[in-house]
N, C-alpha and C positions, 0 to 999 in steps of 0.2 A: 427514514421515515423515525419520529422520535416519539417516545412516552416517559412523560415527566422530565424531558431534559437528556436523558440518555437514548440510546439506541434499543429497538424491539430486542434486537441480538443478545446487547449488554444486559438488558431488563431479563430476558430468556434465562441467560447464564447466571445471573446472582440469584432466581427463583428455583434454577434447578441446583445450583451445586452451594449456593449459599454466599458465594463469595465472587469479586472480580479478578481476573487474572492480570488485570492492570495494576490493583493495589499494592503498594509498597514498592513501585518502580521508581529510580532515581531520575529518570531521563531515558533519551532514546539516543542511537548513533545517527549521526547525518543521515535521513533519510534518502533512500535511492529511489528514482522515478525512472523507469524504463520502459520506452514506447518500441515495441516490437512490431514489425510489419511484413508481410506477406510470408512466404515460407521459409524456413531457415535457409533451406539450400540456395534460392534466389537471393537471402541478404547477403550469404558467404560468396557467393558468385558476383555480386556488384563490388562487396570490399576488396575482393582477389583481383578484380578488371580495374577497380577505383572510378567506377561507374555511377553515378546517382542520378535520379529524376526528380521530378517535382513532389512525387510522393514522398521519396526517401528526405528529402528537405525539409519537408514540411513534418514529416514524423521526428527527426532529427531536434527541430526548431521546439515542437511543442515539448520534447524532453526537457531540452534546455531551460527553457522557460518554466514548466511547471515544476522542476526541480529548485529553482530560485523561488518559487511562490510558495509551495511546500515548506521550505526551510522558513521562511519568514512567518507563515502562519504560525508553528509550532512554537517559533520562539515570542510572537503577540500571545501567545495562548499562556505563555510562563512555564512552558515546558524545558526542562533543561535538554540541551545537545551535549551528549558526551563525545568529547574529539576523537578519541581512539578508543578502539576495542579494548575491554579490560583483561585481565590475563585471569582466565578461567581455572588456572593451575593452583589461585589462591583463592580460590572459591567464588570469585566475582562473576556476575551475571552478562550474559550476553543480551542485548535488547536491539533488534533491528526491524525498523520500519521499512516496508517496501512499498512501491505502487508499481503495480506492472498495469501496463495499456497493452492490448492486442489489438491491430486495425488489420480488417481483412481488405484488400484491395479488391473493388470490383472487377468481375467478370466484362466481357467486352461490351454486353447488351447492356448492365447495369449501370446504374447513374449515382448509387448510394454506396458509401464506406458503412460497414457493419464493424462496432469495436465491443470491447468490454474492458473495466476496469476492476481490478483488485488490488484493494490495500489491505495489508497484513501486518502485524507486530509478531516477530517470532522471539522466541526467549528459550535459553539453554532450559531442558529438562533431565530428569534423572531418573532412569529406567528401575522400577520397585525391585523388579528379580535380580537386577546385576547393578547396584550403584556406581560402579565404575564407568558405566555407559551415561554418557551425555550427549543428548542431540539436540539441535536448534530445531525447533518447529513451531508452526504459526501457532501464536493462544488467541490472538483476537483479530477479527471475530471469531468465537468459537465455532470452529469447522463444522460441529455436528448441531449446531443451531443456525447456522447460515443459509440463508436462501441459495439458490443455483445462481451461477452467473446469469446476470441480464444481459443481452445485447441491446445495442443503441445503434441506430442508422442516421447516419447525417450525409448532406453531398459534400464533397470536397471544400467548397468556401465556407460550410459552417462546422467543419469536422472540427477544428481548432477550439472554436469556442464550446462545443459540444463537449469533447473529452474533456476542457477545462471546467465547464460546470459541472461534470460528475465527479473530477478527483477532488475538487475543493469540496463538494457535497460529502464524500467518504471522508476527508479530512477532518472535516466539522465534526461530522459524529466521532472520529477518533480522539479529536480533543476533548469533547463534551464528556464522552465516557471515560477518556485518562482522567480529566480532572475532577469529576464526579469520585472517581475511584482514589483519587489522591489531593482531597482539598489543600490550598494555600495553608490554612491555619495548623494542618498536621505535619507540614513538611518544615 
């Protein structure tokens, strides 16, 4: 949902704190898309045994295709992709964009897959009480202002498109918020 071209979460953050945590960023590292499926125990078991099923293959395919599409979307928006992590010892910032898709495989009697999509930008922050402590934490969207995860539902044949639509929508929100906080004429 948008308000004047930026997301409602970004608008709320600016209203609350007076600025955007995206302001002044020089770019982002190559974004990572992770599609997690089933339980962690089942995923490890499949990896150890070298077995995959149609569901596992679909999740891997979605992850690969979305990774490429997200990268192109960011590049088309004019956001710089930082090729390698910067050296935090020299005071440089780490800026990681991650998209996590969690898909729940249906039980025997169910026909639909439930999934969530969570897009976050994490940056290095310094702890006020001890500036020697630096941690990489999510700063967009602001977790205090972000609504709870929304579950989406789709049948197996629609799952790929449904996930793609939600990932692209969240990436468009990110690029609009980023570009609003960092207008091209200021860069």
